[in-house]
Structures are given as C-alpha cells and as structure tokens.
PyMOL Python script that loads the backbone (N, CA, C, O; Angstrom):
from pymol import cmd

cmd.read_pdbstr("""\
ATOM      1  N   UNK A   1      27.011  -0.049  15.337  1.00  0.00           N
ATOM      2  CA  UNK A   1      25.944   1.412  15.649  1.00  0.00           C
ATOM      3  C   UNK A   1      24.600   0.812  16.886  1.00  0.00           C
ATOM      4  O   UNK A   1      24.104  -0.188  17.405  1.00  0.00           O
ATOM      5  N   UNK A   2      24.556   2.012  16.827  1.00  0.00           N
ATOM      6  CA  UNK A   2      23.251   2.047  18.431  1.00  0.00           C
ATOM      7  C   UNK A   2      22.160   2.467  18.070  1.00  0.00           C
ATOM      8  O   UNK A   2      21.845   3.428  17.366  1.00  0.00           O
ATOM      9  N   UNK A   3      21.296   1.314  18.845  1.00  0.00           N
ATOM     10  CA  UNK A   3      19.763   1.801  18.309  1.00  0.00           C
ATOM     11  C   UNK A   3      19.046   2.567  19.395  1.00  0.00           C
ATOM     12  O   UNK A   3      19.752   2.201  20.334  1.00  0.00           O
ATOM     13  N   UNK A   4      18.090   3.420  19.979  1.00  0.00           N
ATOM     14  CA  UNK A   4      18.164   3.675  21.294  1.00  0.00           C
ATOM     15  C   UNK A   4      16.853   3.081  21.337  1.00  0.00           C
ATOM     16  O   UNK A   4      16.535   2.468  20.317  1.00  0.00           O
ATOM     17  N   UNK A   5      16.024   3.117  22.268  1.00  0.00           N
ATOM     18  CA  UNK A   5      14.954   2.256  22.751  1.00  0.00           C
ATOM     19  C   UNK A   5      13.730   3.320  21.564  1.00  0.00           C
ATOM     20  O   UNK A   5      12.815   2.786  20.937  1.00  0.00           O
ATOM     21  N   UNK A   6      14.009   4.678  21.519  1.00  0.00           N
ATOM     22  CA  UNK A   6      13.289   5.711  21.342  1.00  0.00           C
ATOM     23  C   UNK A   6      13.156   5.865  20.080  1.00  0.00           C
ATOM     24  O   UNK A   6      12.160   6.349  19.542  1.00  0.00           O
ATOM     25  N   UNK A   7      14.208   5.441  19.485  1.00  0.00           N
ATOM     26  CA  UNK A   7      14.427   5.203  17.702  1.00  0.00           C
ATOM     27  C   UNK A   7      13.591   3.946  17.278  1.00  0.00           C
ATOM     28  O   UNK A   7      12.700   3.872  16.432  1.00  0.00           O
ATOM     29  N   UNK A   8      14.168   2.883  18.169  1.00  0.00           N
ATOM     30  CA  UNK A   8      13.167   1.370  17.252  1.00  0.00           C
ATOM     31  C   UNK A   8      11.730   1.433  17.531  1.00  0.00           C
ATOM     32  O   UNK A   8      10.972   0.573  17.083  1.00  0.00           O
ATOM     33  N   UNK A   9      11.382   2.262  18.140  1.00  0.00           N
ATOM     34  CA  UNK A   9      10.097   2.716  18.349  1.00  0.00           C
ATOM     35  C   UNK A   9       8.970   3.525  17.815  1.00  0.00           C
ATOM     36  O   UNK A   9       7.753   3.444  17.985  1.00  0.00           O
ATOM     37  N   UNK A  10       9.841   4.461  17.007  1.00  0.00           N
ATOM     38  CA  UNK A  10       9.805   5.232  15.977  1.00  0.00           C
ATOM     39  C   UNK A  10       9.872   4.677  14.851  1.00  0.00           C
ATOM     40  O   UNK A  10       9.407   5.297  13.895  1.00  0.00           O
ATOM     41  N   UNK A  11      10.193   3.964  14.737  1.00  0.00           N
ATOM     42  CA  UNK A  11      10.709   3.282  13.815  1.00  0.00           C
ATOM     43  C   UNK A  11       9.338   2.195  13.155  1.00  0.00           C
ATOM     44  O   UNK A  11       8.652   2.155  12.134  1.00  0.00           O
ATOM     45  N   UNK A  12       9.500   1.236  14.723  1.00  0.00           N
ATOM     46  CA  UNK A  12       7.855   0.498  14.701  1.00  0.00           C
ATOM     47  C   UNK A  12       6.758   1.319  14.300  1.00  0.00           C
ATOM     48  O   UNK A  12       6.304   1.446  13.163  1.00  0.00           O
ATOM     49  N   UNK A  13       6.457   1.755  15.152  1.00  0.00           N
ATOM     50  CA  UNK A  13       5.080   3.233  14.330  1.00  0.00           C
ATOM     51  C   UNK A  13       5.059   3.393  13.325  1.00  0.00           C
ATOM     52  O   UNK A  13       4.009   3.112  12.747  1.00  0.00           O
ATOM     53  N   UNK A  14       6.216   3.941  12.527  1.00  0.00           N
ATOM     54  CA  UNK A  14       5.930   4.435  11.340  1.00  0.00           C
ATOM     55  C   UNK A  14       5.870   3.320  10.643  1.00  0.00           C
ATOM     56  O   UNK A  14       5.290   3.555   9.583  1.00  0.00           O
ATOM     57  N   UNK A  15       6.347   1.683  10.772  1.00  0.00           N
ATOM     58  CA  UNK A  15       5.913   0.666   9.983  1.00  0.00           C
ATOM     59  C   UNK A  15       4.308   0.627  10.101  1.00  0.00           C
ATOM     60  O   UNK A  15       3.542   0.663   9.138  1.00  0.00           O
ATOM     61  N   UNK A  16       3.954   0.549  11.405  1.00  0.00           N
ATOM     62  CA  UNK A  16       2.614  -0.072  11.482  1.00  0.00           C
ATOM     63  C   UNK A  16       1.732   0.844  10.974  1.00  0.00           C
ATOM     64  O   UNK A  16       0.737   0.363  10.432  1.00  0.00           O
ATOM     65  N   UNK A  17       1.902   2.850  11.028  1.00  0.00           N
ATOM     66  CA  UNK A  17       0.914   3.977  10.543  1.00  0.00           C
ATOM     67  C   UNK A  17       1.395   3.143   8.692  1.00  0.00           C
ATOM     68  O   UNK A  17       0.442   2.968   7.932  1.00  0.00           O
ATOM     69  N   UNK A  18       2.262   2.892   8.388  1.00  0.00           N
ATOM     70  CA  UNK A  18       2.572   2.923   6.664  1.00  0.00           C
ATOM     71  C   UNK A  18       1.793   2.120   6.867  1.00  0.00           C
ATOM     72  O   UNK A  18       0.749   2.711   7.144  1.00  0.00           O
ATOM     73  N   UNK A  19       1.589   0.629   6.915  1.00  0.00           N
ATOM     74  CA  UNK A  19       1.093  -0.029   7.071  1.00  0.00           C
ATOM     75  C   UNK A  19      -0.989  -0.269   6.536  1.00  0.00           C
ATOM     76  O   UNK A  19      -1.687  -0.622   5.585  1.00  0.00           O
ATOM     77  N   UNK A  20      -1.110   0.287   8.123  1.00  0.00           N
ATOM     78  CA  UNK A  20      -2.556   1.022   8.381  1.00  0.00           C
ATOM     79  C   UNK A  20      -3.064   2.099   6.686  1.00  0.00           C
ATOM     80  O   UNK A  20      -4.024   2.118   5.916  1.00  0.00           O
ATOM     81  N   UNK A  21      -1.741   2.837   6.828  1.00  0.00           N
ATOM     82  CA  UNK A  21      -2.565   3.878   5.772  1.00  0.00           C
ATOM     83  C   UNK A  21      -2.087   3.815   4.378  1.00  0.00           C
ATOM     84  O   UNK A  21      -1.972   4.721   3.554  1.00  0.00           O
ATOM     85  N   UNK A  22      -1.729   2.043   4.251  1.00  0.00           N
ATOM     86  CA  UNK A  22      -1.697   1.659   3.024  1.00  0.00           C
ATOM     87  C   UNK A  22      -3.003   0.850   2.686  1.00  0.00           C
ATOM     88  O   UNK A  22      -3.344   0.644   1.521  1.00  0.00           O
ATOM     89  N   UNK A  23      -3.851   0.319   3.988  1.00  0.00           N
ATOM     90  CA  UNK A  23      -4.885  -0.385   3.924  1.00  0.00           C
ATOM     91  C   UNK A  23      -6.121   0.940   3.963  1.00  0.00           C
ATOM     92  O   UNK A  23      -7.030   0.874   3.136  1.00  0.00           O
ATOM     93  N   UNK A  24      -6.102   1.570   4.497  1.00  0.00           N
ATOM     94  CA  UNK A  24      -7.315   2.529   4.472  1.00  0.00           C
ATOM     95  C   UNK A  24      -6.841   3.080   2.918  1.00  0.00           C
ATOM     96  O   UNK A  24      -7.797   2.718   2.233  1.00  0.00           O
ATOM     97  N   UNK A  25      -5.874   3.765   1.994  1.00  0.00           N
ATOM     98  CA  UNK A  25      -5.403   4.236   0.857  1.00  0.00           C
ATOM     99  C   UNK A  25      -6.269   2.551   0.115  1.00  0.00           C
ATOM    100  O   UNK A  25      -7.431   2.895  -0.100  1.00  0.00           O
ATOM    101  N   UNK A  26      -6.173   1.638  -0.131  1.00  0.00           N
ATOM    102  CA  UNK A  26      -6.578   0.532  -1.067  1.00  0.00           C
ATOM    103  C   UNK A  26      -8.233   0.114  -0.646  1.00  0.00           C
ATOM    104  O   UNK A  26      -8.928  -0.576  -1.392  1.00  0.00           O
ATOM    105  N   UNK A  27      -8.867   0.829   1.085  1.00  0.00           N
ATOM    106  CA  UNK A  27      -9.902   0.608   0.723  1.00  0.00           C
ATOM    107  C   UNK A  27     -10.782   2.023   0.143  1.00  0.00           C
ATOM    108  O   UNK A  27     -11.961   1.951  -0.205  1.00  0.00           O
ATOM    109  N   UNK A  28     -10.160   3.005   0.121  1.00  0.00           N
ATOM    110  CA  UNK A  28     -10.811   4.227  -0.114  1.00  0.00           C
ATOM    111  C   UNK A  28     -10.857   4.020  -1.648  1.00  0.00           C
ATOM    112  O   UNK A  28     -11.901   4.286  -2.244  1.00  0.00           O
ATOM    113  N   UNK A  29      -9.442   3.416  -2.518  1.00  0.00           N
ATOM    114  CA  UNK A  29      -9.378   3.307  -4.055  1.00  0.00           C
ATOM    115  C   UNK A  29     -10.414   2.163  -4.302  1.00  0.00           C
ATOM    116  O   UNK A  29     -11.501   2.313  -4.859  1.00  0.00           O
ATOM    117  N   UNK A  30     -10.004   1.216  -3.897  1.00  0.00           N
ATOM    118  CA  UNK A  30     -11.728   0.459  -3.409  1.00  0.00           C
ATOM    119  C   UNK A  30     -13.401   0.995  -3.894  1.00  0.00           C
ATOM    120  O   UNK A  30     -14.262   0.514  -4.630  1.00  0.00           O
ATOM    121  N   UNK A  31     -13.351   1.624  -3.464  1.00  0.00           N
ATOM    122  CA  UNK A  31     -14.556   2.368  -3.372  1.00  0.00           C
ATOM    123  C   UNK A  31     -15.097   3.009  -4.322  1.00  0.00           C
ATOM    124  O   UNK A  31     -16.245   3.003  -4.767  1.00  0.00           O
ATOM    125  N   UNK A  32     -13.495   3.971  -4.802  1.00  0.00           N
ATOM    126  CA  UNK A  32     -13.795   4.488  -5.160  1.00  0.00           C
ATOM    127  C   UNK A  32     -13.986   4.295  -7.115  1.00  0.00           C
ATOM    128  O   UNK A  32     -14.499   5.053  -7.939  1.00  0.00           O
ATOM    129  N   UNK A  33     -13.287   2.893  -7.274  1.00  0.00           N
ATOM    130  CA  UNK A  33     -13.402   2.262  -8.122  1.00  0.00           C
ATOM    131  C   UNK A  33     -14.897   1.477  -8.467  1.00  0.00           C
ATOM    132  O   UNK A  33     -15.257   1.399  -9.641  1.00  0.00           O
ATOM    133  N   UNK A  34     -15.604   0.994  -7.541  1.00  0.00           N
ATOM    134  CA  UNK A  34     -16.662   0.995  -7.545  1.00  0.00           C
ATOM    135  C   UNK A  34     -18.365   1.914  -7.781  1.00  0.00           C
ATOM    136  O   UNK A  34     -19.522   1.713  -8.151  1.00  0.00           O
ATOM    137  N   UNK A  35     -17.124   3.367  -7.071  1.00  0.00           N
ATOM    138  CA  UNK A  35     -18.640   4.261  -7.388  1.00  0.00           C
ATOM    139  C   UNK A  35     -18.826   4.416  -8.584  1.00  0.00           C
ATOM    140  O   UNK A  35     -19.960   4.506  -9.052  1.00  0.00           O
ATOM    141  N   UNK A  36     -17.066   4.512  -9.745  1.00  0.00           N
ATOM    142  CA  UNK A  36     -16.954   5.059 -11.115  1.00  0.00           C
ATOM    143  C   UNK A  36     -17.382   4.073 -11.716  1.00  0.00           C
ATOM    144  O   UNK A  36     -17.568   4.234 -12.922  1.00  0.00           O
ATOM    145  N   UNK A  37     -17.712   2.636 -11.086  1.00  0.00           N
ATOM    146  CA  UNK A  37     -18.211   1.761 -12.027  1.00  0.00           C
ATOM    147  C   UNK A  37     -17.229   0.675 -12.884  1.00  0.00           C
ATOM    148  O   UNK A  37     -17.220  -0.032 -13.891  1.00  0.00           O
ATOM    149  N   UNK A  38     -16.564   1.004 -11.937  1.00  0.00           N
ATOM    150  CA  UNK A  38     -15.176  -0.100 -12.666  1.00  0.00           C
ATOM    151  C   UNK A  38     -15.210  -1.093 -11.485  1.00  0.00           C
ATOM    152  O   UNK A  38     -15.480  -1.010 -10.287  1.00  0.00           O
ATOM    153  N   UNK A  39     -14.685  -2.418 -12.634  1.00  0.00           N
ATOM    154  CA  UNK A  39     -14.559  -3.745 -11.469  1.00  0.00           C
ATOM    155  C   UNK A  39     -13.197  -3.531 -11.710  1.00  0.00           C
ATOM    156  O   UNK A  39     -12.589  -3.421 -12.775  1.00  0.00           O
ATOM    157  N   UNK A  40     -12.627  -3.469  -9.969  1.00  0.00           N
ATOM    158  CA  UNK A  40     -11.335  -3.005  -9.706  1.00  0.00           C
ATOM    159  C   UNK A  40     -10.678  -4.279  -9.563  1.00  0.00           C
ATOM    160  O   UNK A  40      -9.457  -4.129  -9.580  1.00  0.00           O
ATOM    161  N   UNK A  41     -11.084  -5.622  -9.414  1.00  0.00           N
ATOM    162  CA  UNK A  41     -10.354  -6.641  -9.714  1.00  0.00           C
ATOM    163  C   UNK A  41     -10.073  -7.187 -11.289  1.00  0.00           C
ATOM    164  O   UNK A  41      -9.347  -8.146 -11.553  1.00  0.00           O
ATOM    165  N   UNK A  42     -10.885  -6.280 -12.387  1.00  0.00           N
ATOM    166  CA  UNK A  42     -10.736  -6.221 -13.345  1.00  0.00           C
ATOM    167  C   UNK A  42      -9.329  -5.289 -14.039  1.00  0.00           C
ATOM    168  O   UNK A  42      -8.732  -5.563 -15.079  1.00  0.00           O
ATOM    169  N   UNK A  43      -9.066  -4.182 -13.127  1.00  0.00           N
ATOM    170  CA  UNK A  43      -8.211  -2.882 -13.275  1.00  0.00           C
ATOM    171  C   UNK A  43      -7.387  -3.847 -12.546  1.00  0.00           C
ATOM    172  O   UNK A  43      -6.810  -4.332 -13.519  1.00  0.00           O
ATOM    173  N   UNK A  44      -6.885  -4.516 -11.476  1.00  0.00           N
ATOM    174  CA  UNK A  44      -5.974  -5.394 -10.663  1.00  0.00           C
ATOM    175  C   UNK A  44      -4.812  -5.610 -11.672  1.00  0.00           C
ATOM    176  O   UNK A  44      -3.705  -5.087 -11.803  1.00  0.00           O
ATOM    177  N   UNK A  45      -5.734  -6.927 -12.572  1.00  0.00           N
ATOM    178  CA  UNK A  45      -5.241  -7.875 -13.305  1.00  0.00           C
ATOM    179  C   UNK A  45      -4.620  -6.889 -14.188  1.00  0.00           C
ATOM    180  O   UNK A  45      -3.391  -6.815 -14.187  1.00  0.00           O
ATOM    181  N   UNK A  46      -5.515  -5.895 -15.165  1.00  0.00           N
ATOM    182  CA  UNK A  46      -4.569  -5.532 -15.932  1.00  0.00           C
ATOM    183  C   UNK A  46      -3.205  -4.634 -15.180  1.00  0.00           C
ATOM    184  O   UNK A  46      -2.025  -4.715 -15.522  1.00  0.00           O
ATOM    185  N   UNK A  47      -3.573  -4.091 -14.473  1.00  0.00           N
ATOM    186  CA  UNK A  47      -1.895  -3.318 -13.674  1.00  0.00           C
ATOM    187  C   UNK A  47      -1.041  -4.545 -13.154  1.00  0.00           C
ATOM    188  O   UNK A  47      -0.017  -4.694 -13.822  1.00  0.00           O
ATOM    189  N   UNK A  48      -1.155  -5.186 -12.437  1.00  0.00           N
ATOM    190  CA  UNK A  48      -0.223  -5.824 -11.818  1.00  0.00           C
ATOM    191  C   UNK A  48       0.692  -6.327 -12.929  1.00  0.00           C
ATOM    192  O   UNK A  48       1.771  -6.527 -12.371  1.00  0.00           O
ATOM    193  N   UNK A  49       0.823  -6.686 -14.452  1.00  0.00           N
ATOM    194  CA  UNK A  49       2.020  -7.117 -15.419  1.00  0.00           C
ATOM    195  C   UNK A  49       3.114  -5.940 -14.937  1.00  0.00           C
ATOM    196  O   UNK A  49       4.342  -5.945 -14.855  1.00  0.00           O
ATOM    197  N   UNK A  50       2.073  -4.912 -14.652  1.00  0.00           N
ATOM    198  CA  UNK A  50       3.416  -3.803 -15.033  1.00  0.00           C
ATOM    199  C   UNK A  50       3.957  -3.465 -14.035  1.00  0.00           C
ATOM    200  O   UNK A  50       4.998  -2.811 -14.086  1.00  0.00           O
ATOM    201  N   UNK A  51       3.258  -3.908 -12.612  1.00  0.00           N
ATOM    202  CA  UNK A  51       3.608  -3.407 -11.505  1.00  0.00           C
ATOM    203  C   UNK A  51       5.016  -4.399 -11.218  1.00  0.00           C
ATOM    204  O   UNK A  51       6.054  -4.041 -10.661  1.00  0.00           O
ATOM    205  N   UNK A  52       4.717  -5.645 -11.741  1.00  0.00           N
ATOM    206  CA  UNK A  52       6.022  -6.623 -11.418  1.00  0.00           C
ATOM    207  C   UNK A  52       6.877  -6.833 -12.252  1.00  0.00           C
ATOM    208  O   UNK A  52       7.868  -7.562 -12.227  1.00  0.00           O
ATOM    209  N   UNK A  53       6.339  -5.953 -13.255  1.00  0.00           N
ATOM    210  CA  UNK A  53       7.849  -5.030 -14.783  1.00  0.00           C
ATOM    211  C   UNK A  53       8.400  -4.156 -14.102  1.00  0.00           C
ATOM    212  O   UNK A  53       9.604  -4.047 -14.333  1.00  0.00           O
ATOM    213  N   UNK A  54       7.883  -3.313 -13.156  1.00  0.00           N
ATOM    214  CA  UNK A  54       9.255  -2.208 -12.752  1.00  0.00           C
ATOM    215  C   UNK A  54       9.669  -2.530 -11.074  1.00  0.00           C
ATOM    216  O   UNK A  54      10.306  -1.713 -10.411  1.00  0.00           O
ATOM    217  N   UNK A  55       9.370  -3.362 -10.728  1.00  0.00           N
ATOM    218  CA  UNK A  55       9.739  -4.444  -9.533  1.00  0.00           C
ATOM    219  C   UNK A  55      10.763  -4.552  -9.317  1.00  0.00           C
ATOM    220  O   UNK A  55      11.554  -4.143  -8.467  1.00  0.00           O
ATOM    221  N   UNK A  56      10.777  -5.547 -10.689  1.00  0.00           N
ATOM    222  CA  UNK A  56      11.698  -6.714 -11.311  1.00  0.00           C
ATOM    223  C   UNK A  56      12.999  -5.837 -12.124  1.00  0.00           C
ATOM    224  O   UNK A  56      14.012  -6.435 -12.488  1.00  0.00           O
ATOM    225  N   UNK A  57      12.808  -4.333 -12.347  1.00  0.00           N
ATOM    226  CA  UNK A  57      14.163  -3.717 -13.443  1.00  0.00           C
ATOM    227  C   UNK A  57      14.967  -2.892 -12.276  1.00  0.00           C
ATOM    228  O   UNK A  57      16.000  -2.281 -12.552  1.00  0.00           O
TER     229      UNK A  57
END
""", "prot")
cmd.dss("prot")
cmd.show_as("cartoon", "prot")
cmd.util.cbc("prot")
cmd.orient("prot")
C-alpha cells in the first residue's frame, strides 16, 4: 500500500484538528456545566464507569 505525502499530511491535519476540536468541546462542556450549577467533576465520576463499560464491550 502506498501513501502519498498529501495523504499523510491530510491524516496529520485531521488528527490535530480532531484533538483541538475535542479539547474545545470539552472546555465548552465544562463551562456549560458550571453555568448550569453542576459540578463537572462529580458528573465525570458518575459517568466514567458507564464509559469504561461501553469501551470494553
């Protein structure tokens, strides 16, 4: 299988933009939780076991 430079660059750009988009989404989520009066860390602790279960299935 051959991967051109353009394809490799496109993959790199998509990876970086996905990471940045994920970080921005997480920041927005945290601010929304705070604005609603929710404790984001408490919500994380509540949801984490469900996320771990979903990943392992």
